[in-house]
PAFI-154950 format. One record per residue (C-alpha): residue in one letter; x, y, z. Coordinates in steps of 0.05 Angstrom, whole numbers, padded with zeros to 5 digits, always signed. Layout:
N
AXYZ/...
This chain:
290
M+02034+02179+01902/S+02059+02122+01859/H+02043+02053+01887/D+02063+02000+01836/L+02036+01945+01881/P+02020+01874+01857/A+01946+01863+01845/D+01939+01818+01905/A+01979+01862+01954/A+01934+01877+02013/I+01926+01941+02053/A+01917+01929+02127/F+01875+01972+02172/Q+01845+01969+02242/G+01772+01954+02248/H+01716+01921+02209/R+01699+01934+02137/G+01665+02001+02132/A+01712+02035+02181/Y+01739+02104+02163/S+01806+02071+02153/H+01773+02026+02101/L+01747+02089+02066/A+01818+02118+02066/C+01844+02053+02035/Q+01792+02059+01980/K+01813+02130+01965/V+01888+02117+01963/F+01890+02045+01939/P+01825+02036+01900/D+01849+01973+01864/Q+01880+01936+01923/P+01846+01885+01969/V+01840+01905+02042/Q+01857+01866+02105/P+01815+01885+02167/C+01852+01874+02233/P+01829+01873+02305/S+01878+01925+02330/F+01928+01978+02306/L+01984+01932+02328/D+01956+01874+02287/A+01951+01919+02225/M+02023+01943+02233/R+02049+01873+02249/A+02016+01848+02185/V+02061+01895+02146/E+02122+01879+02187/T+02113+01804+02175/G+02097+01812+02101/Q+02024+01791+02106/A+02003+01859+02079/A+02039+01909+02034/R+02018+01972+02070/A+01980+01995+02132/M+01932+02054+02134/I+01936+02082+02204/P+01900+02143+02234/L+01948+02188+02270/E+01908+02250+02289/N+01840+02283+02281/S+01825+02357+02275/T+01772+02353+02329/A+01794+02298+02378/G+01869+02306+02372/R+01923+02252+02366/V+01915+02177+02370/E+01969+02169+02424/E+01974+02093+02418/I+02004+02101+02348/Y+02060+02146+02371/R+02079+02093+02422/L+02076+02036+02372/I+02116+02066+02315/P+02185+02066+02350/K+02175+01993+02371/L+02165+01968+02300/K+02211+01966+02239/L+02165+02003+02192/H+02175+02061+02145/L+02128+02120+02136/V+02117+02126+02061/G+02057+02171+02054/E+02000+02209+02086/H+01926+02219+02071/F+01876+02269+02098/E+01805+02241+02099/P+01743+02284+02113/V+01702+02251+02167/N+01626+02254+02163/H+01599+02217+02223/C+01531+02186+02210/L+01481+02169+02264/M+01449+02103+02243/G+01399+02053+02268/L+01357+01994+02247/P+01310+02004+02187/G+01249+02041+02210/A+01282+02072+02271/R+01280+02148+02283/A+01333+02191+02314/E+01290+02203+02375/D+01285+02127+02385/I+01360+02121+02398/K+01376+02117+02473/T+01445+02084+02469/V+01495+02101+02415/S+01560+02062+02406/S+01624+02078+02368/H+01699+02084+02374/P+01720+02132+02431/Q+01749+02182+02380/A+01682+02184+02342/L+01644+02192+02407/A+01689+02250+02426/Q+01678+02283+02359/C+01602+02278+02369/A+01599+02291+02444/R+01556+02354+02441/H+01504+02323+02396/I+01502+02260+02438/D+01492+02301+02501/E+01438+02345+02470/A+01399+02283+02447/G+01404+02252+02516/M+01437+02189+02490/H+01482+02143+02529/A+01550+02136+02495/E+01581+02066+02492/A+01654+02058+02471/M+01674+02002+02424/L+01737+01982+02388/D+01717+02013+02321/T+01661+02050+02287/A+01643+01996+02236/G+01642+01943+02290/A+01590+01985+02327/A+01548+01988+02264/L+01554+01912+02255/L+01532+01900+02327/V+01469+01943+02317/S+01452+01907+02253/E+01457+01839+02287/G+01407+01860+02342/N+01333+01876+02342/D+01333+01937+02387/R+01311+02002+02355/S+01335+02041+02416/R+01407+02024+02398/G+01446+02064+02347/A+01516+02072+02321/I+01561+02128+02296/A+01599+02105+02235/S+01611+02119+02161/S+01559+02117+02106/L+01598+02058+02078/A+01585+02020+02143/A+01510+02035+02139/E+01510+02009+02068/L+01549+01946+02084/Y+01507+01927+02145/G+01438+01948+02122/L+01427+02005+02171/E+01387+02069+02161/I+01424+02136+02166/L+01386+02181+02214/D+01434+02240+02211/D+01490+02244+02159/Q+01527+02302+02194/F+01526+02282+02267/Q+01596+02308+02284/D+01600+02371+02327/V+01648+02408+02281/R+01642+02413+02205/G+01707+02402+02167/N+01727+02346+02215/T+01787+02312+02183/T+01832+02253+02201/R+01904+02248+02180/F+01926+02177+02163/I+01997+02153+02154/I+02016+02098+02105/L+02067+02048+02131/S+02111+02000+02092/G+02159+01945+02111/T+02211+01973+02063/E+02238+02043+02055/I+02209+02080+01995/Q+02240+02149+01986/P+02215+02191+01929/A+02267+02226+01885/F+02270+02300+01902/D+02230+02344+01855/P+02236+02419+01869/Q+02164+02428+01844/K+02135+02384+01899/A+02127+02392+01974/Y+02153+02338+02022/I+02147+02319+02095/T+02202+02283+02133/S+02183+02248+02198/I+02234+02233+02254/V+02232+02202+02323/F+02285+02213+02376/R+02301+02219+02450/V+02343+02276+02478/R+02407+02265+02517/N+02404+02278+02592/I+02439+02345+02590/P+02415+02416+02607/A+02372+02449+02553/A+02379+02387+02509/L+02312+02396+02472/Y+02326+02470+02459/K+02395+02453+02431/A+02369+02393+02391/L+02316+02434+02356/G+02359+02496+02346/G+02388+02469+02282/F+02320+02473+02248/A+02316+02548+02262/T+02388+02564+02243/N+02381+02526+02177/G+02313+02556+02159/V+02276+02489+02163/N+02202+02492+02182/M+02180+02442+02235/V+02105+02431+02228/K+02093+02382+02286/L+02127+02364+02351/E+02095+02310+02394/S+02123+02284+02460/Y+02104+02224+02501/I+02131+02184+02560/L+02164+02117+02544/G+02136+02059+02584/S+02140+02068+02660/Q+02201+02114+02658/L+02174+02183+02674/S+02241+02215+02658/A+02247+02185+02588/S+02210+02226+02535/Q+02206+02207+02462/F+02193+02260+02409/H+02160+02254+02341/V+02176+02310+02292/D+02146+02326+02224/I+02188+02373+02182/E+02176+02408+02115/G+02229+02384+02067/H+02264+02325+02034/V+02324+02290+02065/D+02364+02305+02001/Q+02359+02380+02014/R+02422+02408+02046/P+02388+02452+02099/L+02349+02392+02126/Q+02411+02349+02125/L+02448+02401+02167/A+02389+02407+02216/I+02387+02332+02225/E+02462+02330+02235/E+02457+02382+02290/L+02398+02344+02321/G+02443+02283+02324/F+02492+02317+02371/F+02440+02325+02425/A+02393+02266+02411/E+02397+02191+02418/D+02357+02135+02385/L+02349+02183+02326/R+02310+02150+02270/I+02284+02179+02205/L+02216+02146+02194/G+02211+02169+02122/T+02206+02224+02071/Y+02142+02228+02030/E+02102+02276+01988/A+02059+02325+02027/H+01985+02312+02017/P+01950+02368+01977/F+01904+02381+02036/R+01964+02416+02071/A+01960+02471+02019/S+01885+02483+02029/R+01857+02542+02067/Q+01821+02493+02115/F+01888+02464+02137/R+01922+02532+02144/D+01865+02562+02184/
């Protein structure tokens, strides 16, 4: 992925320094400053208002599933999806210097991280305490003097906050991976290269007609376009209004995808192409396919 960002252009993420989103920023944008934000909305708003150049946002995890809040926020904001990144997640159990794993009675972290370590937490007889982010949990432990309190966070968080790693593979499932999306305030569409793989992301609502979703998605099958993800969620308090998020293999400059989107438009409303971007190499790995 080509960035060409000014040296002072910040990358916004949710959480404290040391969060997994911070790690993802370092991998994708190693030379850019980062801008920690209290919430996902704050990180996305920072891009929308020009305070940050990009936002690194977790969308789904191979163990704990989707981050539903993000699917609800994206249609409300005028942002463009310009890239994706798959980050392996190694959850570390950490505590104060000198603490042992058996000393930990209460462990805190983000709900997603707690879900990804639920079996180990239960087997150790620990009480799980949800917090807004993993690195914030590590910071809280570092500021206290209680060896019975631990956190689940990244090795970077342990390093930044002076904690001792008690188990560097605390997640229940090996190969745990989070998919991040990269958001921009301006549209950045890569030129089509037949040697590269692309993903196009779309959001839409279906019209209130019989078999609308079946008809809306039929164009992908008839035009030989592979749909790799379909997520649905209810909008606000309207139980009858469903929004759909679709990830498709292909570039918007390819004719089969253009025809599929055209057919989708006949049966959908509020159709919006979020962006076309290069598929991350992880998609071609055996781990992703399996």
